[in-house]
C-alpha positions in Angstrom: 93.5 126.3 75.5 95.3 125.4 78.7 98.7 123.7 78.7 98.9 120.4 80.6 102.2 119.9 82.2 103.3 116.3 82.6 105.4 115.4 85.6 108.1 112.9 85.0 107.7 109.5 86.9 110.9 110.1 88.9 109.8 113.6 90.0 106.3 112.3 90.9 108.0 109.5 92.9 110.3 111.9 94.8 107.5 114.3 95.6 105.3 111.4 97.0 108.3 110.2 99.1 108.9 113.7 100.5 105.3 114.1 101.6 105.3 110.7 103.3 108.5 111.5 105.1 107.4 114.9 106.4 106.8 115.5 110.1 104.3 118.1 111.2 106.1 119.0 114.4 109.4 119.6 112.6 107.5 121.6 110.0 105.9 123.8 112.7 109.4 124.4 114.2 110.9 125.3 110.8 108.2 127.9 110.2 109.5 129.8 113.2 113.2 129.0 112.8 113.3 130.2 109.2 111.3 133.4 109.9 108.2 132.9 107.6 105.9 135.5 109.1 104.8 138.5 107.1 107.7 141.0 106.8 110.3 138.4 107.8 113.0 137.2 105.4 111.4 133.8 104.8 107.9 135.2 104.4 105.4 132.7 103.0 107.8 129.7 102.9 106.3 126.3 103.4 107.7 123.2 105.1 107.1 119.5 105.0 109.2 118.9 108.1 112.3 116.9 106.9 115.7 117.1 108.4 118.8 117.8 106.2 120.4 114.3 106.8 117.3 112.7 105.5 117.3 114.9 102.4 121.0 114.0 101.8 120.1 110.4 102.0 117.3 110.8 99.4 119.6 112.9 97.2 122.2 110.0 97.3 119.5 107.5 96.4 118.6 109.5 93.3 122.2 110.5 92.4 121.7 109.6 88.7 118.6 111.8 88.3 118.5 113.8 85.1 119.1 117.5 85.1 115.7 118.2 83.7 114.1 116.5 86.7 116.3 118.5 89.1 115.1 121.6 87.2 111.5 120.6 87.9 112.1 119.9 91.6 113.7 123.3 92.3 110.5 125.2 91.3 108.6 124.1 94.4 106.6 125.9 97.1 108.1 123.4 99.6 111.4 124.4 101.2 112.7 120.9 101.6 112.1 120.1 97.9 114.1 123.1 96.8 116.8 122.1 99.3 116.8 118.6 97.9 117.1 119.9 94.4 120.3 121.9 95.2 121.7 118.8 97.0 121.1 116.9 93.8 122.8 119.7 91.8 125.9 119.4 94.1 126.1 115.6 93.6 125.7 115.9 89.9 128.2 118.7 89.7 130.9 116.9 91.7 130.8 113.8 89.5 130.0 115.4 86.2 132.3 116.4 83.3 132.8 120.0 82.2 129.5 120.0 80.2 127.5 118.7 83.2 129.2 121.2 85.5 128.4 124.1 83.2 124.8 122.9 82.9 124.4 122.7 86.6 126.0 126.1 87.2 123.6 127.7 84.6 120.6 125.9 86.1 121.6 127.2 89.5 121.9 130.8 88.5 118.7 130.7 86.4 116.8 129.7 89.5 118.0 132.0 92.2 114.4 133.0 92.9 114.0 129.5 94.4 117.3 129.5 96.2 115.6 131.8 98.7 116.6 131.0 102.2 120.0 131.1 104.0 120.3 127.3 104.4 119.7 126.6 100.7 122.2 129.3 99.8 124.9 128.3 102.3 124.8 124.6 101.4 125.1 125.3 97.6 126.8 128.6 96.7 130.4 127.5 97.3 129.9 124.0 96.0 128.3 125.2 92.7 128.9 128.8 91.8 132.2 129.1 93.6 133.5 125.7 92.3 132.5 126.4 88.7 134.2 129.8 88.7 137.4 128.7 90.3 139.5 129.2 87.2 137.1 131.5 85.4 136.1 135.2 85.3 134.5 136.0 88.6 132.2 138.7 87.2 129.0 136.7 87.7 129.4 136.8 91.5 130.3 140.5 91.5 127.1 141.1 89.5 125.2 139.1 92.2 126.8 141.3 94.9 125.1 144.3 93.3 121.7 142.6 93.1 118.6 144.0 94.8 117.8 140.4 95.8 119.0 139.5 99.3 119.6 135.9 98.4 121.6 136.7 95.3 123.9 138.9 97.4 124.3 136.1 99.9 125.1 133.7 97.1 127.8 136.1 96.0 129.7 136.2 99.3 129.2 132.6 100.2 130.5 131.5 96.8 133.9 132.9 97.7 134.3 130.3 100.4 135.4 127.9 97.7 138.3 130.3 96.8 139.1 130.8 100.5 139.7 127.1 100.9 142.4 127.4 98.2 144.0 130.4 100.1 142.7 132.8 97.5 141.2 135.7 99.5 141.0 138.5 96.9 137.4 138.0 95.8 136.2 137.4 99.4 137.7 140.7 100.5 136.5 142.6 97.4 132.9 141.4 97.7 133.0 142.0 101.5 133.9 145.6 100.6 130.9 145.8 98.2 128.5 144.5 100.9 130.0 146.2 103.9 127.2 148.8 104.1 124.4 146.3 103.2 121.2 146.9 105.2 120.3 143.2 105.7 121.4 141.4 108.9 121.7 138.1 106.9 124.4 139.8 104.8 126.1 141.2 107.8 126.4 137.7 109.2 127.5 136.2 105.9 130.3 138.8 105.4 131.4 138.5 109.0 131.5 134.7 108.7 133.5 135.0 105.4 136.1 137.3 107.0 136.4 134.9 109.9 137.1 132.1 107.4 139.8 134.2 105.8 141.3 134.7 109.3 141.4 130.9 109.9 143.9 130.7 107.1 145.6 134.1 107.3 144.8 136.1 110.4 147.1 138.9 109.2 145.1 139.3 106.0 141.8 139.4 107.8 143.1 141.9 110.4 144.5 144.2 107.8 141.1 144.3 106.2 139.1 144.7 109.4 141.5 147.3 110.9 140.8 149.7 108.1 137.1 149.2 108.0 135.8 148.1 111.4 134.3 151.5 112.3 132.1 151.4 109.2 131.0 147.8 109.8 127.6 146.9 111.1 128.0 145.5 114.7 126.9 142.0 113.8 129.4 141.8 110.9 132.2 143.0 113.1 131.3 140.5 115.9 131.3 137.6 113.5 134.5 138.7 111.8 136.6 139.1 115.0 135.2 136.1 116.9 138.6 134.3 116.8 140.7 137.3 117.7 142.5 137.3 121.0 140.1 138.5 123.7 141.7 141.8 124.6 142.1 142.8 121.0 138.5 141.8 120.3 137.3 144.0 123.1 139.3 147.0 121.7 137.7 146.5 118.3 134.3 146.5 119.8 135.0 149.6 121.8 136.6 151.4 118.8 140.0 151.7 120.4 142.2 150.1 117.7 
């Protein structure tokens, strides 16, 4: 006997609204921009064609949505629906009590298979995983750093941006060390970006880290990391003359 799944009225309403809002030209551009061809990082992803500001507005409209409904929305073939779901998670997390925050954090980590493109990761990892773990054991993001899944590794490093904002650099540097020899370009960019964020707050801390490791860094990672260095020094790092 087959099991019939009933969609909640609010989820049905949101899905209908998203389909009506979609734009075919934007969707076609997104297919190329997010690398959805065979063998690319976004292989097989599907787009309705909705810009992020529009999704933020929709998320705000449904800011009182139940966690169960958010959970249903995240499991979608449509990129924008998954992105909307994490925007809703962020809104619920920010205004929720500790029980709500815990529930959102757990929902987030239970559904990393759907948090599967860099924009969905980058908009959410710091605001959910990082924020929840601020005063807690950071082991979960270290576990993600060792994952075989590209997006879980990216969640790990981007989560540390929450700590960086509070001038806590330890976890960002530790996870950068773990990922320094990662084979994926999207991780190279994320680690380089993270180190650059450390440098915005403590250039000395960043440079001490980079100076001891730059010869082992992928080129893209190094370029991102030293982007704000003084020009002559940046050139020396790129030439291996430090």
